[in-house]
SERO-4910 file (N, C-alpha, C, O; in steps of 0.05 Angstrom, whole numbers):
BEGIN
 pado doro    nc1    nc2    nc3   cac1   cac2   cac3    cc1    cc2    cc3    oc1    oc2    oc3
  Unk    A     21    -24      2      2     -1     -2     16     25      3      4     46     -5
  Unk    A     42     28     16     60     48     13     72     56    -12     76     79    -20
  Unk    A     79     30    -25     93     38    -51     67     48    -72     72     63    -91
  Unk    A     46     40    -68     25     55    -86     20     79    -79     21     96    -97
  Unk    A     15     86    -56     19    120    -46     40    135    -59     36    155    -73
  Unk    A     65    122    -52     92    137    -69     88    143    -97     98    163   -106
  Unk    A     72    126   -112     77    130   -141     51    148   -148     48    155   -172
  Unk    A     31    157   -129     11    180   -132     22    209   -130     40    216   -116
  Unk    A      7    225   -146     15    251   -143      9    266   -119     -4    254   -102
  Unk    A     15    287   -115     14    302    -92    -18    303    -81    -25    298    -58
  Unk    A    -33    309   -102    -65    317   -103    -83    290   -101   -106    290    -94
  Unk    A    -70    269   -107    -86    237   -109    -74    228    -85    -87    211    -73
  Unk    A    -50    235    -74    -40    229    -38    -60    241    -21    -69    231     -1
  Unk    A    -64    264    -31    -82    281     -7   -107    271     -5   -120    272     16
  Unk    A   -118    260    -30   -149    246    -35   -148    218    -21   -168    209     -9
  Unk    A   -128    206    -22   -119    181     -9   -120    180     17   -135    165     30
  Unk    A   -100    202     29   -102    205     55   -120    213     68   -119    211     93
  Unk    A   -145    228     54   -168    236     64   -186    213     70   -197    207     91
  Unk    A   -185    199     43   -199    170     45   -193    161     67   -209    164     85
  Unk    A   -171    147     72   -162    137     93   -170    149    121   -176    132    138
  Unk    A   -170    173    128   -178    187    151   -208    180    161   -215    182    185
  Unk    A   -221    174    142   -251    170    141   -250    141    150   -259    124    134
  Unk    A   -242    132    172   -241    103    181   -274     89    176   -277     64    172
  Unk    A   -292    104    177   -319     88    176   -319     87    144   -333     68    138
  Unk    A   -311    100    124   -315     93     99   -297     75     87   -301     58     69
  Unk    A   -274     81    101   -246     60     91   -249     34    100   -237     16     87
  Unk    A   -265     27    123   -271      4    137   -292    -13    117   -288    -36    109
  Unk    A   -312      1    111   -334     -1     96   -326    -16     65   -336    -36     56
  Unk    A   -308     -1     56   -301     -7     26   -285    -37     31   -288    -54     14
  Unk    A   -270    -41     52   -259    -70     50   -284    -88     62   -287   -110     51
  Unk    A   -300    -82     79   -321   -101     84   -335   -116     57   -340   -139     51
  Unk    A   -340    -87     43   -362    -93     19   -349   -106     -1   -360   -122    -16
  Unk    A   -318   -101     -3   -305   -114    -23   -301   -142    -19   -306   -158    -36
  Unk    A   -290   -150      7   -285   -179     20   -319   -191     14   -322   -212      2
  Unk    A   -336   -180     22   -361   -196     15   -368   -200     -9   -381   -220    -13
  Unk    A   -362   -182    -31   -362   -185    -61   -354   -210    -69   -368   -228    -77
  Unk    A   -321   -212    -64   -304   -225    -73   -314   -255    -65   -311   -274    -80
  Unk    A   -325   -257    -38   -328   -283    -31   -353   -288    -43   -354   -310    -53
  Unk    A   -375   -274    -47   -398   -280    -64   -395   -289    -91   -410   -305   -103
  Unk    A   -368   -276   -104   -362   -285   -131   -356   -320   -127   -364   -334   -146
  Unk    A   -347   -330   -111   -343   -356   -112   -365   -370    -99   -362   -393    -89
  Unk    A   -386   -360    -98   -414   -378    -85   -414   -410    -89   -422   -427    -73
  Unk    A   -403   -415   -115   -411   -443   -119   -392   -461   -104   -395   -485    -99
  Unk    A   -371   -443    -98   -349   -465    -77   -359   -459    -46   -344   -468    -28
  Unk    A   -377   -448    -40   -386   -441    -11   -412   -455    -10   -414   -471      8
  Unk    A   -431   -452    -27   -459   -461    -23   -468   -476    -48   -475   -463    -68
  Unk    A   -469   -504    -48   -476   -518    -70   -486   -545    -63   -480   -554    -41
  Unk    A   -500   -559    -80   -503   -588    -70   -485   -612    -83   -487   -636    -79
  Unk    A   -467   -598    -99   -445   -614   -119   -425   -615    -98   -425   -596    -82
  Unk    A   -408   -632    -95   -382   -641    -86   -362   -622   -104   -364   -615   -127
  Unk    A   -343   -616    -84   -319   -594    -93   -306   -612   -110   -305   -606   -134
  Unk    A   -295   -632   -102   -274   -654   -113   -286   -684    -98   -296   -685    -76
  Unk    A   -282   -700   -111   -289   -731   -101   -273   -748   -116   -260   -740   -136
  Unk    A   -273   -772   -107   -252   -798   -113   -274   -821   -113   -288   -829    -94
  Unk    A   -273   -830   -140   -294   -856   -143   -274   -877   -162   -265   -874   -185
  Unk    A   -271   -897   -145   -255   -922   -156   -227   -909   -168   -220   -914   -191
  Unk    A   -216   -895   -154   -189   -895   -157   -184   -861   -174   -164   -848   -175
  Unk    A   -211   -853   -188   -207   -829   -203   -220   -804   -190   -240   -805   -177
  Unk    A   -206   -781   -196   -210   -756   -190   -234   -747   -204   -235   -751   -228
  Unk    A   -258   -732   -188   -275   -716   -207   -279   -691   -193   -273   -691   -169
  Unk    A   -289   -667   -206   -291   -642   -198   -323   -638   -204   -327   -628   -226
  Unk    A   -346   -645   -188   -366   -643   -194   -381   -616   -196   -403   -612   -208
  Unk    A   -363   -596   -181   -373   -565   -180   -368   -551   -206   -380   -530   -211
  Unk    A   -350   -562   -222   -338   -551   -248   -353   -563   -270   -363   -550   -288
  Unk    A   -353   -592   -268   -370   -605   -289   -393   -627   -283   -396   -641   -264
  Unk    A   -407   -623   -306   -430   -642   -300   -424   -675   -311   -416   -682   -333
  Unk    A   -429   -690   -292   -420   -722   -298   -448   -735   -302   -466   -723   -290
  Unk    A   -452   -752   -314   -482   -763   -311   -481   -786   -291   -459   -797   -284
  Unk    A   -502   -793   -282   -512   -816   -263   -495   -844   -265   -487   -858   -246
  Unk    A   -493   -848   -291   -479   -877   -296   -449   -876   -289   -439   -898   -282
  Unk    A   -432   -853   -289   -406   -854   -279   -403   -862   -251   -380   -869   -246
  Unk    A   -419   -864   -232   -415   -867   -208   -437   -890   -198   -446   -891   -175
  Unk    A   -443   -908   -222   -461   -932   -216   -490   -931   -215   -504   -949   -206
  Unk    A   -498   -908   -226   -524   -903   -228   -534   -915   -257   -521   -927   -274
  Unk    A   -564   -909   -257   -581   -923   -284   -582   -907   -303   -581   -916   -326
  Unk    A   -584   -879   -300   -590   -861   -324   -567   -849   -327   -548   -849   -311
  Unk    A   -569   -835   -356   -555   -816   -367   -558   -785   -355   -544   -768   -366
  Unk    A   -574   -777   -335   -580   -753   -333   -558   -747   -309   -548   -764   -294
  Unk    A   -554   -720   -309   -538   -706   -290   -536   -717   -260   -556   -715   -246
  Unk    A   -519   -725   -253   -520   -735   -222   -530   -715   -203   -526   -691   -204
  Unk    A   -547   -732   -181   -561   -722   -164   -548   -728   -140   -555   -748   -129
  Unk    A   -522   -710   -125   -509   -717   -104   -525   -714    -79   -514   -720    -58
  Unk    A   -549   -707    -80   -567   -715    -55   -575   -732    -51   -582   -736    -27
  Unk    A   -579   -751    -69   -595   -779    -73   -581   -799    -52   -557   -801    -52
  Unk    A   -594   -812    -38   -578   -824    -15   -569   -854    -27   -560   -868    -10
  Unk    A   -571   -866    -52   -569   -885    -65   -542   -872    -75   -522   -886    -73
  Unk    A   -539   -849    -85   -514   -846   -104   -492   -837    -83   -468   -842    -88
  Unk    A   -499   -825    -63   -478   -820    -34   -473   -848    -31   -450   -855    -34
  Unk    A   -489   -866    -26   -481   -892     -9   -461   -904    -29   -445   -919    -18
  Unk    A   -460   -902    -59   -446   -914    -74   -422   -907    -74   -403   -922    -73
  Unk    A   -421   -869    -77   -391   -860    -70   -376   -861    -48   -351   -859    -47
  Unk    A   -394   -865    -27   -380   -870      1   -366   -900      7   -349   -906     23
  Unk    A   -379   -918    -13   -366   -947    -14   -343   -948    -26   -326   -963    -17
  Unk    A   -339   -933    -47   -313   -933    -70   -301   -907    -68   -284   -903    -85
  Unk    A   -306   -888    -53   -284   -868    -53   -294   -845    -35   -306   -853    -15
  Unk    A   -291   -821    -40   -294   -801    -16   -304   -778    -39   -301   -775    -63
  Unk    A   -318   -760    -15   -321   -732    -28   -319   -708    -13   -329   -709     10
  Unk    A   -310   -686    -21   -306   -663     -6   -329   -636    -13   -327   -621    -33
  Unk    A   -348   -636      7   -371   -617     -2   -365   -587     15   -352   -586     36
  Unk    A   -377   -562     -1   -376   -540     11   -383   -539     33   -393   -558     45
  Unk    A   -379   -516     45   -390   -508     75   -415   -512     82   -422   -519    105
  Unk    A   -433   -505     55   -462   -503     56   -469   -525     37   -464   -519     13
  Unk    A   -477   -544     40   -480   -568     20   -511   -560      8   -529   -577      7
  Unk    A   -516   -534      0   -543   -530     -8   -537   -512    -32   -514   -502    -29
  Unk    A   -548   -505    -53   -544   -487    -77   -572   -467    -67   -588   -472    -50
  Unk    A   -571   -444    -86   -601   -429    -77   -623   -439    -88   -644   -429    -83
  Unk    A   -622   -458   -102   -649   -472   -116   -653   -504   -104   -670   -521   -111
  Unk    A   -635   -507    -88   -632   -539    -72   -666   -536    -53   -672   -519    -36
  Unk    A   -679   -554    -61   -700   -559    -41   -692   -589    -23   -690   -611    -35
  Unk    A   -690   -584      7   -687   -604     20   -712   -619     28   -729   -612     44
  Unk    A   -710   -643     11   -733   -663     16   -731   -682     42   -748   -699     48
  Unk    A   -708   -677     57   -706   -691     78   -707   -669    104   -694   -672    125
  Unk    A   -723   -649    101   -729   -631    120   -740   -639    148   -733   -627    169
  Unk    A   -758   -660    145   -772   -668    166   -789   -651    180   -797   -659    202
  Unk    A   -797   -627    171   -816   -606    188   -827   -591    163   -812   -588    143
  Unk    A   -851   -581    164   -860   -558    148   -841   -536    138   -826   -526    154
  Unk    A   -842   -530    117   -823   -503    110   -844   -481    108   -867   -484    100
  Unk    A   -832   -459    117   -807   -450    123   -800   -463    153   -816   -463    171
  Unk    A   -779   -471    154   -766   -483    175   -748   -461    194   -736   -442    184
  Unk    A   -748   -466    214   -727   -447    234   -697   -455    232   -691   -478    224
  Unk    A   -679   -435    239   -653   -444    238   -643   -463    252   -649   -464    276
  Unk    A   -627   -482    242   -618   -506    261   -584   -505    251   -573   -490    236
  Unk    A   -573   -527    266   -546   -535    255   -546   -542    223   -525   -540    211
  Unk    A   -564   -549    211   -565   -557    181   -572   -536    165   -558   -534    145
  Unk    A   -591   -519    168   -595   -491    162   -588   -474    177   -601   -473    198
  Unk    A   -567   -456    174   -562   -433    197   -580   -410    198   -585   -397    219
  Unk    A   -590   -404    174   -613   -384    174   -639   -394    169   -657   -377    163
  Unk    A   -646   -422    171   -671   -435    164   -672   -433    132   -656   -424    116
  Unk    A   -700   -447    128   -705   -445    100   -734   -431     92   -751   -425    109
  Unk    A   -737   -427     67   -759   -411     58   -782   -424     55   -782   -446     68
  Unk    A   -802   -419     42   -831   -434     38   -828   -458     25   -844   -476     29
  Unk    A   -806   -461      6   -798   -479    -10   -782   -500     -1   -779   -522    -13
  Unk    A   -771   -493     20   -749   -512     36   -725   -511     29   -708   -528     35
  Unk    A   -720   -487     13   -689   -475      1   -676   -464     25   -688   -453     43
  Unk    A   -644   -467     24   -632   -461     49   -635   -429     45   -635   -419     22
  Unk    A   -637   -415     66   -639   -382     61   -608   -372     63   -603   -353     49
  Unk    A   -589   -381     76   -559   -373     74   -556   -376     40   -552   -356     26
  Unk    A   -557   -397     32   -548   -398      6   -561   -384    -12   -547   -378    -32
  Unk    A   -583   -375    -13   -600   -352    -22   -590   -328    -22   -589   -313    -42
  Unk    A   -582   -323      3   -575   -296     12   -546   -289     -4   -542   -268    -16
  Unk    A   -528   -311     -3   -501   -308    -14   -499   -304    -48   -484   -290    -61
  Unk    A   -521   -323    -59   -524   -321    -87   -539   -292    -96   -532   -280   -117
  Unk    A   -562   -282    -78   -573   -260    -78   -556   -235    -79   -558   -216    -95
  Unk    A   -539   -239    -59   -524   -210    -54   -499   -216    -81   -485   -196    -87
  Unk    A   -496   -229    -88   -477   -231   -116   -496   -217   -144   -487   -202   -161
  Unk    A   -521   -226   -141   -536   -223   -162   -539   -189   -165   -536   -175   -185
  Unk    A   -545   -181   -139   -551   -153   -130   -534   -137   -143   -539   -117   -156
  Unk    A   -508   -150   -136   -478   -130   -127   -474   -125   -164   -472   -103   -176
  Unk    A   -473   -150   -174   -458   -151   -202   -483   -133   -222   -477   -117   -240
  Unk    A   -507   -138   -215   -526   -115   -228   -529    -89   -220   -537    -74   -237
  Unk    A   -523    -81   -198   -522    -52   -197   -490    -44   -205   -486    -20   -210
  Unk    A   -473    -58   -205   -449    -45   -217   -448    -45   -251   -438    -26   -264
  Unk    A   -458    -63   -260   -463    -61   -286   -484    -32   -292   -480    -13   -308
  Unk    A   -501    -37   -279   -521    -12   -282   -506     17   -279   -509     36   -294
  Unk    A   -492     15   -257   -471     39   -254   -460     49   -278   -464     70   -290
  Unk    A   -443     28   -283   -424     31   -303   -432     42   -330   -420     60   -342
  Unk    A   -462     23   -342   -471     32   -368   -474     62   -366   -463     79   -380
  Unk    A   -497     65   -341   -506     90   -339   -490    116   -333   -498    138   -339
  Unk    A   -472    110   -324   -451    131   -317   -438    139   -344   -435    162   -349
  Unk    A   -428    116   -365   -417    118   -389   -440    141   -401   -434    165   -404
  Unk    A   -463    132   -408   -485    143   -427   -486    169   -416   -483    189   -430
  Unk    A   -490    170   -386   -495    198   -375   -473    223   -374   -479    247   -374
  Unk    A   -448    213   -373   -428    230   -378   -422    238   -404   -412    260   -409
  Unk    A   -428    217   -426   -429    230   -451   -446    251   -458   -440    271   -471
  Unk    A   -470    244   -446   -491    264   -459   -489    287   -444   -502    306   -452
  Unk    A   -475    291   -423   -475    317   -401   -452    331   -418   -450    356   -419
  Unk    A   -433    313   -430   -407    329   -447   -420    345   -461   -419    369   -460
  Unk    A   -436    326   -482   -445    344   -506   -460    360   -505   -460    376   -523
  Unk    A   -479    363   -482   -492    389   -476   -476    409   -467   -477    430   -480
  Unk    A   -459    408   -446   -443    425   -433   -424    433   -454   -421    458   -454
  Unk    A   -410    422   -471   -394    431   -488   -403    451   -514   -389    469   -522
  Unk    A   -428    443   -525   -436    453   -555   -455    477   -544   -454    500   -554
  Unk    A   -472    470   -523   -491    490   -514   -511    496   -531   -519    478   -546
  Unk    A   -523    523   -532   -542    526   -556   -561    518   -556   -574    517   -535
  Unk    A   -571    508   -580   -594    495   -587   -595    463   -585   -614    449   -591
  Unk    A   -566    452   -573   -565    426   -575   -573    422   -544   -585    402   -537
  Unk    A   -562    445   -525   -562    437   -497   -590    440   -489   -601    427   -471
  Unk    A   -608    465   -509   -636    468   -499   -653    439   -509   -666    423   -495
  Unk    A   -648    438   -532   -662    409   -540   -658    387   -516   -678    380   -504
  Unk    A   -632    375   -509   -633    355   -490   -639    358   -465   -641    338   -451
  Unk    A   -642    390   -453   -654    394   -425   -688    385   -429   -701    371   -413
  Unk    A   -698    397   -451   -730    391   -454   -732    360   -456   -749    348   -443
  Unk    A   -714    346   -472   -718    318   -476   -716    305   -449   -733    288   -443
  Unk    A   -695    312   -433   -689    299   -405   -710    304   -387   -720    286   -373
  Unk    A   -720    331   -387   -746    334   -368   -769    316   -374   -779    303   -356
  Unk    A   -780    315   -404   -800    293   -416   -793    263   -406   -809    249   -395
  Unk    A   -770    257   -410   -760    231   -404   -761    221   -376   -766    197   -371
  Unk    A   -754    241   -355   -752    243   -331   -779    241   -321   -783    229   -299
  Unk    A   -801    252   -336   -833    249   -323   -847    227   -327   -868    222   -315
  Unk    A   -834    209   -349   -848    185   -356   -856    169   -333   -843    176   -313
  Unk    A   -870    151   -328   -877    132   -310   -862    106   -309   -870     88   -324
  Unk    A   -841    101   -296   -819     85   -301   -835     55   -290   -833     33   -302
  Unk    A   -846     58   -271   -865     32   -257   -888     21   -281   -892     -3   -285
  Unk    A   -898     37   -292   -924     28   -309   -906     14   -333   -913     -8   -342
  Unk    A   -882     29   -342   -871     14   -367   -857    -12   -358   -855    -30   -375
  Unk    A   -848    -14   -336   -839    -37   -321   -854    -62   -326   -845    -82   -337
  Unk    A   -883    -56   -316   -906    -71   -317   -909    -81   -343   -909   -105   -349
  Unk    A   -910    -62   -359   -914    -64   -390   -893    -87   -403   -899   -107   -416
  Unk    A   -868    -80   -396   -848    -90   -408   -849   -122   -401   -847   -142   -416
  Unk    A   -851   -121   -370   -856   -152   -361   -876   -167   -366   -876   -190   -357
  Unk    A   -896   -158   -379   -920   -171   -392   -917   -183   -417   -932   -202   -424
  Unk    A   -900   -173   -432   -893   -172   -462   -868   -193   -464   -869   -213   -478
  Unk    A   -838   -186   -445   -821   -201   -447   -816   -210   -419   -822   -198   -399
  Unk    A   -804   -235   -419   -800   -251   -388   -777   -233   -381   -758   -227   -394
  Unk    A   -784   -224   -353   -762   -205   -343   -739   -226   -338   -744   -249   -334
  Unk    A   -711   -215   -340   -688   -227   -335   -669   -206   -326   -675   -182   -323
  Unk    A   -643   -217   -323   -621   -199   -317   -618   -174   -336   -624   -151   -330
  Unk    A   -610   -180   -354   -609   -162   -378   -633   -151   -388   -632   -128   -394
  Unk    A   -654   -162   -390   -680   -143   -396   -683   -121   -375   -689    -99   -382
  Unk    A   -679   -128   -348   -685   -104   -331   -660    -87   -334   -663    -63   -341
  Unk    A   -634    -96   -331   -612    -76   -336   -620    -57   -360   -619    -33   -357
  Unk    A   -630    -69   -385   -629    -47   -404   -657    -28   -399   -657     -5   -409
  Unk    A   -679    -38   -383   -700    -23   -377   -695      1   -359   -705     24   -361
  Unk    A   -677     -8   -340   -671     11   -319   -648     27   -326   -643     47   -312
  Unk    A   -632     21   -349   -613     41   -360   -627     65   -376   -619     88   -377
  Unk    A   -655     55   -391   -666     80   -400   -673    101   -383   -679    123   -392
  Unk    A   -672     97   -356   -681    119   -335   -659    133   -321   -657    157   -316
  Unk    A   -638    108   -314   -619    117   -297   -598    132   -308   -582    143   -293
  Unk    A   -595    133   -337   -575    149   -345   -571    183   -340   -551    197   -342
  Unk    A   -597    190   -333   -598    222   -327   -590    232   -301   -590    255   -295
  Unk    A   -581    208   -284   -575    220   -259   -544    235   -258   -539    247   -237
  Unk    A   -529    235   -275   -506    249   -281   -503    270   -297   -487    287   -294
  Unk    A   -520    268   -316   -519    288   -336   -516    318   -325   -496    332   -331
  Unk    A   -536    327   -309   -531    356   -299   -505    362   -281   -498    385   -277
  Unk    A   -494    344   -272   -466    349   -260   -441    349   -285   -423    365   -284
  Unk    A   -442    334   -300   -423    338   -322   -430    363   -342   -413    379   -350
  Unk    A   -455    365   -349   -458    387   -363   -452    415   -350   -443    433   -363
  Unk    A   -459    418   -323   -447    441   -306   -419    447   -310   -409    468   -319
  Unk    A   -406    426   -303   -374    423   -306   -364    431   -334   -345    446   -336
  Unk    A   -379    420   -360   -369    428   -384   -374    455   -394   -358    467   -408
  Unk    A   -403    465   -381   -409    496   -386   -385    513   -371   -375    534   -380
  Unk    A   -381    502   -353   -363    523   -337   -331    523   -351   -318    544   -354
  Unk    A   -324    499   -358   -296    497   -367   -294    508   -397   -272    517   -405
  Unk    A   -314    508   -414   -310    503   -445   -299    534   -447   -286    536   -468
  Unk    A   -299    553   -437   -290    582   -439   -267    590   -423   -261    613   -418
  Unk    A   -249    566   -413   -227    574   -400   -204    579   -416   -203    568   -438
  Unk    A   -181    595   -406   -160    598   -424   -147    574   -437   -144    574   -461
  Unk    A   -141    556   -424   -129    529   -426   -146    514   -451   -135    502   -470
  Unk    A   -177    517   -448   -190    502   -472   -188    519   -495   -181    510   -517
  Unk    A   -193    540   -494   -185    564   -517   -162    562   -531   -160    565   -555
  Unk    A   -142    557   -512   -114    550   -522   -114    523   -537   -106    524   -561
  Unk    A   -122    502   -528   -123    478   -547   -135    474   -567   -129    457   -583
  Unk    A   -157    493   -570   -175    493   -594   -162    513   -619   -166    510   -643
  Unk    A   -146    535   -607   -135    548   -624   -107    536   -636    -95    545   -657
  Unk    A    -99    519   -624    -72    503   -635    -84    477   -651    -69    460   -659
  Unk    A   -108    476   -655   -116    458   -674   -129    433   -665   -135    415   -681
  Unk    A   -134    431   -638   -139    402   -630   -173    403   -633   -189    422   -630
  Unk    A   -178    377   -640   -211    379   -644   -223    378   -623   -211    377   -601
  Unk    A   -257    379   -625   -270    385   -601   -269    353   -588   -264    354   -564
  Unk    A   -271    331   -597   -268    305   -584   -240    310   -569   -239    302   -546
  Unk    A   -223    318   -578   -195    316   -567   -198    337   -539   -187    332   -518
  Unk    A   -210    357   -543   -212    376   -522   -231    368   -498   -225    372   -474
  Unk    A   -255    356   -507   -265    349   -487   -256    324   -467   -259    324   -442
  Unk    A   -243    302   -483   -233    278   -473   -209    287   -457   -206    276   -435
  Unk    A   -188    308   -465   -164    314   -455   -167    323   -430   -162    313   -408
  Unk    A   -179    346   -438   -175    378   -423   -203    379   -400   -197    385   -377
  Unk    A   -224    375   -404   -252    379   -388   -251    350   -374   -246    348   -350
  Unk    A   -256    330   -392   -272    307   -380   -256    300   -354   -271    297   -335
  Unk    A   -230    297   -348   -214    295   -322   -224    308   -303   -226    296   -281
  Unk    A   -234    335   -306   -241    351   -281   -275    346   -277   -287    350   -256
  Unk    A   -286    338   -301   -312    328   -290   -318    299   -281   -340    293   -270
  Unk    A   -297    283   -286   -298    258   -274   -294    259   -244   -308    244   -231
  Unk    A   -275    277   -231   -277    281   -205   -303    282   -194   -312    266   -178
  Unk    A   -317    304   -204   -345    310   -195   -364    288   -192   -379    286   -173
  Unk    A   -361    269   -217   -381    249   -219   -369    226   -203   -386    211   -195
  Unk    A   -343    219   -196   -340    196   -175   -351    197   -159   -359    175   -152
  Unk    A   -360    219   -142   -369    225   -113   -397    213   -114   -406    207    -92
  Unk    A   -414    208   -139   -441    202   -140   -444    173   -146   -466    164   -143
  Unk    A   -425    157   -155   -424    135   -161   -434    112   -140   -453     97   -145
  Unk    A   -417    111   -116   -429     98    -90   -460     97    -87   -474     78    -83
  Unk    A   -468    125    -90   -501    131    -79   -516    119   -111   -540    112   -113
  Unk    A   -498    119   -135   -514    108   -159   -519     76   -149   -540     64   -150
  Unk    A   -501     69   -142   -496     38   -137   -515     27   -118   -526      5   -122
  Unk    A   -519     43    -96   -537     35    -77   -572     44    -89   -592     36    -78
  Unk    A   -572     56   -106   -598     66   -116   -610     43   -138   -633     38   -144
  Unk    A   -581     30   -147   -589      6   -167   -597    -17   -151   -617    -31   -157
  Unk    A   -581    -21   -129   -591    -37   -109   -612    -40    -98   -619    -63    -92
  Unk    A   -629    -16    -93   -654    -15    -82   -679    -20   -104   -701    -32   -101
  Unk    A   -665     -5   -130   -682    -11   -156   -691    -48   -159   -713    -59   -161
  Unk    A   -672    -56   -160   -671    -87   -164   -688   -100   -145   -703   -119   -152
  Unk    A   -685    -91   -121   -691   -103    -94   -723    -97    -94   -739   -115    -88
  Unk    A   -729    -74   -101   -760    -66   -105   -774    -78   -121   -797    -85   -115
  Unk    A   -760    -84   -147   -774    -95   -167   -777   -127   -159   -799   -138   -163
  Unk    A   -753   -143   -148   -766   -167   -140   -782   -168   -120   -795   -189   -122
  Unk    A   -787   -155    -98   -805   -150    -81   -836   -148    -93   -856   -156    -81
  Unk    A   -835   -138   -117   -866   -131   -126   -867   -157   -150   -887   -160   -165
  Unk    A   -845   -174   -152   -858   -194   -170   -847   -189   -196   -850   -205   -214
  Unk    A   -832   -162   -201   -828   -154   -233   -797   -158   -239   -788   -150   -260
  Unk    A   -782   -169   -222   -757   -172   -222   -745   -198   -243   -751   -203   -266
  Unk    A   -726   -214   -223   -715   -232   -235   -735   -256   -238   -757   -257   -226
  Unk    A   -726   -275   -255   -743   -296   -257   -758   -312   -241   -741   -315   -223
  Unk    A   -776   -324   -234   -784   -337   -206   -761   -360   -205   -746   -365   -223
  Unk    A   -761   -374   -178   -734   -385   -170   -705   -378   -169   -685   -391   -163
  Unk    A   -708   -350   -178   -677   -341   -179   -668   -329   -151   -683   -316   -137
  Unk    A   -648   -332   -148   -637   -314   -111   -641   -289   -111   -627   -276   -127
  Unk    A   -655   -279    -99   -657   -252    -98   -662   -241    -69   -675   -255    -54
  Unk    A   -654   -222    -62   -662   -207    -34   -688   -193    -35   -701   -190    -15
  Unk    A   -695   -185    -58   -728   -176    -57   -744   -198    -46   -758   -200    -25
  Unk    A   -737   -219    -68   -757   -241    -59   -757   -255    -37   -774   -272    -32
  Unk    A   -735   -247    -18   -731   -257      3   -744   -245     26   -751   -256     47
  Unk    A   -748   -215     20   -765   -200     31   -794   -204     30   -809   -201     49
  Unk    A   -800   -209      7   -832   -215     -2   -838   -239     14   -860   -238     25
  Unk    A   -822   -262     18   -827   -285     28   -831   -278     63   -847   -288     79
  Unk    A   -813   -259     67   -815   -250    103   -846   -242    100   -863   -251    117
  Unk    A   -853   -228     82   -877   -210     90   -902   -228     87   -922   -221    100
  Unk    A   -904   -250     72   -925   -269     63   -920   -293     82   -934   -314     80
  Unk    A   -901   -290     99   -896   -318    125   -885   -301    152   -862   -303    162
  Unk    A   -902   -289    159   -896   -274    185   -896   -289    210   -893   -280    233
  Unk    A   -901   -320    202   -903   -339    227   -868   -348    226   -858   -365    241
  Unk    A   -855   -336    206   -828   -346    200   -810   -320    204   -800   -315    182
  Unk    A   -804   -307    219   -785   -280    225   -760   -284    215   -746   -264    211
  Unk    A   -752   -306    210   -722   -302    206   -721   -294    177   -700   -285    170
  Unk    A   -740   -296    159   -739   -297    129   -737   -261    128   -719   -248    118
  Unk    A   -759   -251    141   -759   -219    139   -735   -206    157   -726   -185    147
  Unk    A   -724   -211    177   -701   -207    187   -675   -203    174   -662   -182    172
  Unk    A   -670   -232    162   -651   -237    144   -649   -220    118   -628   -208    115
  Unk    A   -669   -217     99   -668   -198     81   -666   -167     91   -653   -150     78
  Unk    A   -681   -161    115   -678   -134    119   -646   -125    131   -636   -103    127
  Unk    A   -635   -143    145   -610   -137    150   -586   -137    127   -567   -122    125
  Unk    A   -593   -158    114   -576   -162     87   -576   -130     77   -556   -115     80
  Unk    A   -599   -124     64   -606    -95     46   -594    -75     65   -574    -62     58
  Unk    A   -604    -70     92   -595    -47    110   -562    -46    108   -548    -26    102
  Unk    A   -554    -70    115   -526    -73    118   -512    -67     90   -491    -54     93
  Unk    A   -518    -72     68   -508    -68     41   -510    -38     34   -492    -27     21
  Unk    A   -529    -26     41   -535      3     38   -526     21     54   -521     43     46
  Unk    A   -522     14     78   -500     29     97   -472     27     94   -457     45    102
  Unk    A   -462      5     82   -440      6     71   -428     19     48   -405     27     47
  Unk    A   -448     21     28   -443     37      3   -444     66     10   -429     84      1
  Unk    A   -466     70     28   -468    101     36   -447    113     50   -440    136     46
  Unk    A   -436     94     69   -404    102     78   -380    105     64   -361    120     71
  Unk    A   -382     87     40   -363     92     24   -365    119      5   -346    134      0
  Unk    A   -384    121     -2   -399    146    -18   -388    173     -4   -373    191    -13
  Unk    A   -399    171     20   -388    197     37   -358    198     41   -347    220     38
  Unk    A   -344    175     46   -318    179     46   -303    185     18   -285    201     17
  Unk    A   -311    175      2   -298    187    -23   -311    219    -36   -299    233    -53
  Unk    A   -336    225    -25   -337    255    -26   -317    272     -8   -305    292    -16
  Unk    A   -317    264     12   -296    281     32   -265    279     18   -250    299     20
  Unk    A   -258    257      6   -234    254     -2   -230    269    -29   -207    273    -38
  Unk    A   -249    276    -40   -251    294    -66   -256    324    -59   -251    340    -76
  Unk    A   -263    330    -40   -268    360    -33   -238    371    -30   -222    362    -15
  Unk    A   -235    391    -46   -209    408    -42   -208    422    -17   -186    429     -9
  Unk    A   -227    427     -3   -230    445     23   -223    422     46   -227    430     69
  Unk    A   -215    399     43   -213    384     66   -183    374     65   -174    368     43
  Unk    A   -170    372     81   -138    363     80   -135    345    106   -149    348    126
  Unk    A   -123    332    105   -111    301    117    -96    313    141    -75    326    141
  Unk    A   -112    303    163    -96    321    186    -85    290    207    -72    294    228
***
């Protein structure tokens, strides 16, 4: 870390020191980053397939490869079901297997639950099961990964589109700026929920479908910030000098004005990220989000609402969403303070 700091410029070193000085945001970044990295390898943590196994002297990696049941002495060519007692007995007789920490995937139904679902937390299911007998902790891990990947993808794409639109508006001004402003006002007034309902009734909702629909409305969040920065900088002396030397408009925008605008927009990214998490969770809660059966934090909240006799469902969803948003807001506040030129590292 010290070598990285040594290579930074003076202003970036000041920003980094300001960020680290905000312990709440600094450690929130570490926590959310570690949780996200762990969730990326969810298949190796929560899965109904063994990580590695040996059968009659041969090594197999079911977590990575689909093997037919006949490979392990079964009668069918269908993919092996490692929760089947017959198959597990055959493997235990002629080999061994190493299972994940949580031997359930997000869609694994525990048919040996022995009690009505949803069931309360126990040694087998640390956070209990939902109304279909699926492990809540496994669904929480997979749902967290989907929420973070979706929010990051939406944030990145919408930021690129919003920065480009704001740059064109602010740099050229005039009729272009006037037309874009009126368009954004009309576009922002459209009822997003009704459009999502119409789209979900025509097209089966999915990850990419939701990403595209939400992108249509989320790109406007950064336009005003970038537009203001370009309007301020387009008449400055160094910009005029660059244009007088023959630099193209695209070159002036990308090399001389955009770096200053990016500093202003970076402070909004954690808040846009948290907004994307809320958007996906809300749609899943209303039944307009991911396809049925998908691991989803919003679906977990909806199950908590529908099963008040199982409070672990509502508590798990609530604390997961509240924790994610709290960490992201803390990171956003730390980034905002780090990029504030009025603040200095003490």
